[in-house]
C-alpha positions in Angstrom: 0.0 0.0 0.0 1.3 3.5 -0.8 2.5 5.6 2.1 0.5 8.4 3.6 2.7 11.0 1.9 2.2 9.5 -1.5 -1.6 9.3 -1.1 -1.7 12.9 0.0 0.3 14.0 -3.0 -1.9 12.0 -5.4 -5.0 13.6 -3.8 -3.5 17.0 -4.1 -2.6 16.4 -7.7 -6.1 15.1 -8.7 -7.7 18.0 -6.9 -5.7 20.5 -8.9 -6.6 18.7 -12.1 -10.3 18.8 -11.0 -10.1 22.5 -10.6 -8.6 22.9 -14.1 -11.3 20.7 -15.7 -14.0 22.6 -13.8 -12.6 25.9 -15.1 -12.4 24.6 -18.6 -16.0 23.5 -18.4 -17.1 26.9 -17.4 -15.2 28.6 -20.2 -16.7 26.1 -22.7 -20.2 26.7 -21.4 -19.7 30.5 -21.8 -18.4 30.1 -25.4 -21.2 27.6 -26.2 -23.8 30.2 -25.4 -22.5 32.6 -28.0 -21.8 30.0 -30.6 -25.2 28.4 -30.2 -26.9 31.8 -30.7 -24.9 32.3 -33.9 -25.9 28.9 -35.2 -29.6 29.4 -34.5 -29.6 32.8 -36.1 -27.8 31.5 -39.3 -29.9 28.4 -40.0 -33.0 30.1 -41.4 -30.9 32.1 -43.8 -28.9 29.1 -44.9 -31.9 26.9 -45.5 -33.8 29.7 -47.1 -30.9 30.5 -49.5 -30.6 26.8 -50.4 -34.3 26.6 -51.2 -34.2 29.8 -53.2 -31.2 28.7 -55.3 -32.9 25.3 -56.0 -36.1 27.2 -57.2 -34.1 29.5 -59.4 -32.1 26.7 -60.9 -35.3 24.8 -61.6 -37.0 27.9 -63.1 -34.0 28.4 -65.4 -34.2 24.8 -66.7 -35.0 26.1 -70.2 -32.1 28.5 -70.3 -29.1 26.7 -71.8 -26.7 29.6 -70.9 -27.8 29.6 -67.3 -27.4 25.9 -66.8 -23.9 26.0 -68.4 -22.5 27.8 -65.4 -19.1 26.2 -64.4 -20.3 25.5 -60.8 -23.2 23.4 -62.2 -21.2 21.1 -64.4 -21.0 17.5 -63.3 -17.8 15.6 -64.1 -16.5 12.2 -63.2 -14.9 12.4 -59.7 -11.3 11.7 -60.5 -9.9 14.6 -58.4 -11.7 15.6 -55.2 -11.3 18.5 -52.9 -12.2 17.7 -49.3 -12.7 20.6 -46.8 -12.3 19.0 -43.3 -13.3 21.0 -40.3 -11.6 20.0 -37.0 -10.6 21.9 -33.9 -7.2 23.3 -33.0 -7.2 21.8 -29.5 -8.1 18.5 -28.0 -9.9 17.7 -24.7 -13.2 17.6 -26.6 -14.2 14.0 -26.3 -14.9 12.2 -29.7 -15.3 15.5 -31.6 -12.1 15.3 -33.6 -11.9 11.5 -33.8 -15.3 11.3 -35.4 -14.3 13.9 -38.0 -11.0 12.2 -38.7 -12.7 8.8 -39.1 -15.2 10.4 -41.5 -12.3 11.7 -43.6 -10.6 8.3 -43.6 -13.9 6.7 -44.7 -14.2 9.2 -47.6 -10.6 8.4 -48.6 -11.3 4.7 -48.6 -14.6 5.2 -50.5 -12.9 7.4 -53.1 -9.7 5.4 -53.3 -9.8 5.4 -57.1 -9.7 9.2 -57.1 -7.0 11.6 -55.9 -8.2 13.5 -52.8 -6.7 16.9 -51.7 -7.6 17.9 -48.2 -8.1 21.6 -47.1 -7.5 21.2 -43.4 -9.4 23.7 -41.2 -8.1 23.1 -37.7 -4.8 21.9 -36.3 -6.0 18.3 -35.4 -7.0 17.4 -38.9 -3.9 18.9 -40.4 -1.6 17.0 -38.0 -3.3 13.7 -38.6 -3.5 13.9 -42.5 -0.2 15.6 -43.0 1.6 12.3 -43.6 -1.5 10.3 -44.8 -2.9 12.4 -47.6 -2.2 15.5 -49.8 -2.9 18.8 -48.1 -4.0 21.6 -50.4 -3.9 24.1 -47.6 -4.5 24.7 -43.9 -6.4 27.2 -41.7 -5.7 27.6 -38.0 -7.7 29.6 -35.5 -10.9 29.7 -37.5 -13.1 28.5 -34.7 -11.8 31.0 -32.2 -13.7 33.9 -33.8 -15.7 32.5 -36.7 -16.2 35.1 -39.4 -17.7 35.2 -42.9 -14.4 36.6 -44.3 -12.6 33.4 -43.2 -15.3 31.2 -44.7 -15.3 33.2 -47.9 -11.5 32.7 -48.2 -11.8 28.9 -47.9 -14.8 28.8 -50.2 -13.3 31.0 -52.9 -10.2 28.8 -53.0 -12.4 25.7 -53.6 -14.5 27.6 -56.2 -11.3 28.7 -58.1 -9.9 25.1 -58.2 -13.3 23.7 -59.3 -13.8 26.4 -62.0 -10.2 25.8 -63.3 -10.8 22.1 -63.6 -8.2 21.2 -61.0 -10.9 19.2 -59.0 -14.1 17.5 -60.1 -16.0 17.7 -56.8 -15.8 19.5 -53.5 -16.9 17.7 -50.3 -17.4 19.2 -46.8 -17.0 17.3 -43.6 -18.1 18.8 -40.2 -20.0 18.2 -37.0 -23.5 19.5 -37.1 -24.6 20.9 -33.7 -27.8 19.1 -32.6 -27.7 19.7 -28.8 -25.3 20.0 -26.0 -24.8 16.2 -25.8 -25.4 15.4 -29.5 -23.4 16.3 -32.6 -23.9 14.6 -36.0 -21.1 13.9 -38.4 -22.1 15.5 -41.8 -20.6 14.7 -45.1 -22.0 16.8 -48.0 -21.0 17.6 -51.5 -21.2 21.3 -52.2 -19.8 21.3 -55.8 -21.1 20.8 -58.3 -24.1 22.7 -56.9 -27.1 20.5 -56.6 -29.7 20.7 -59.4 -33.2 19.9 -58.1 -35.3 17.3 -59.9 -38.8 18.1 -61.2 -40.4 21.5 -61.5 -39.9 24.5 -59.2 -42.5 25.2 -56.6 -42.4 29.0 -57.1 -42.8 31.0 -60.3 -40.2 33.8 -60.8 -40.1 36.8 -63.0 -36.4 37.5 -63.7 -35.4 41.2 -63.7 -31.9 40.2 -64.9 -30.9 37.3 -67.2 -31.0 33.9 -65.3 -27.3 33.3 -66.3 -26.3 36.5 -64.6 -28.4 35.8 -61.6 -27.0 32.3 -61.1 -23.5 33.7 -61.6 -24.0 35.8 -58.5 -26.0 33.2 -56.4 -23.8 30.1 -57.0 -20.6 31.4 -55.5 -22.5 32.9 -52.5 -24.1 29.5 -52.0 -20.7 27.8 -51.6 -19.6 30.5 -49.2 -22.8 30.3 -47.1 -22.4 26.5 -46.9 -18.8 26.8 -45.7 -19.7 29.5 -43.2 -22.7 27.5 -41.9 -20.4 24.5 -41.4 -17.9 26.7 -39.5 -20.6 28.0 -37.2 -22.0 24.5 -36.6 -18.5 23.1 -35.9 -17.6 25.9 -33.5 -20.8 25.3 -31.5 -20.3 21.5 -31.6 -16.7 21.8 -30.4 -17.6 23.8 -27.3 -20.5 21.5 -26.5 -18.3 18.4 -26.8 -15.6 20.1 -24.7 -18.1 21.1 -22.0 -19.4 17.6 -21.7 -15.9 16.1 -21.7 -14.7 18.4 -19.0 -17.9 17.8 -16.9 -17.2 14.1 -17.1 -13.6 14.6 -16.2 -14.5 16.7 -13.2 -16.9 14.0 -12.0 -14.4 11.2 -12.5 -11.7 13.3 -10.6 -14.2 13.5 -7.7 -14.6 9.8 -7.7 -10.8 9.3 -7.7 -10.4 11.7 -4.8 -13.0 9.8 -2.8 -11.3 6.5 -3.4 -7.8 7.9 -2.5 -9.3 9.5 0.6 -10.7 6.1 1.6 -7.3 4.5 1.1 -5.7 7.3 3.0 -8.0 6.9 6.0 -7.5 3.1 6.0 -3.8 3.5 5.9 -3.8 6.0 8.7 -6.1 3.8 10.7 -3.8 0.8 10.1 -0.8 2.9 11.3 -2.6 4.0 14.5 -3.7 0.5 15.2 -0.2 -0.8 14.7 1.2 1.9 17.1 -1.4 1.0 19.8 -0.5 -2.7 19.4 3.2 -1.9 19.8 2.5 0.2 22.9 0.3 -2.5 24.5 2.9 -5.2 23.6 5.7 -3.2 25.2 3.6 -2.6 28.4 2.9 -6.2 28.7 6.5 -7.1 28.2 7.5 -4.8 31.2 5.0 -6.5 33.6 
């Protein structure tokens, strides 16, 4: 059995760790509140813009020039651009491992094609640095998510797709569902989806449909990337808060067990000293 000094040191060490995890949980909870508000505010705009684009594309089905836009052209997927959104730091439970597993599954599924990874976040960059081809990296995106950062990432993907360097662009991120639930999402954002069937809304175009789609399609890609960044930022803080809460609870259990061992060891020491005193007194009689 460890000595009393060793047990006290371990209890002190675990208690210090517990204080750190408790503080990290409070910080994550504070950041989650703001990140969750941004996600909730952005979702109606994202879904509304996606529906509007689908209706405009469907309404332009008779316009050859409009449907010949480069971002609508479907090609065999021989070269793929993957935008992978991970965090810069760990201690977030399965947040990063699920994303990395999703990236590996896509690489295995598209093993006949060459895949370039645009790594958003340090964890994904470090993992795939020696396992795949990185087309770029972006660090610190989740600290203060902004549309400017998402636009930079999206415009790079748009440029590569338009130039014919890649045939498809995929996006992998964690969708924020609740504090205890995040869903791994793998979606193809380029070529832009073309709805099947007729549009549900009739439009009168003030400008030519080709010009209208020329403005809407790049914004669609940017909005999709920005929405994924907001979703991932909220999901990261939720996962970290849950992980730190679990770590704090487990540290409390370890402290209780070590305290029990400490009390038993101290009680055994006292009993041993009493026996030695009694034995010595009996020997003197």
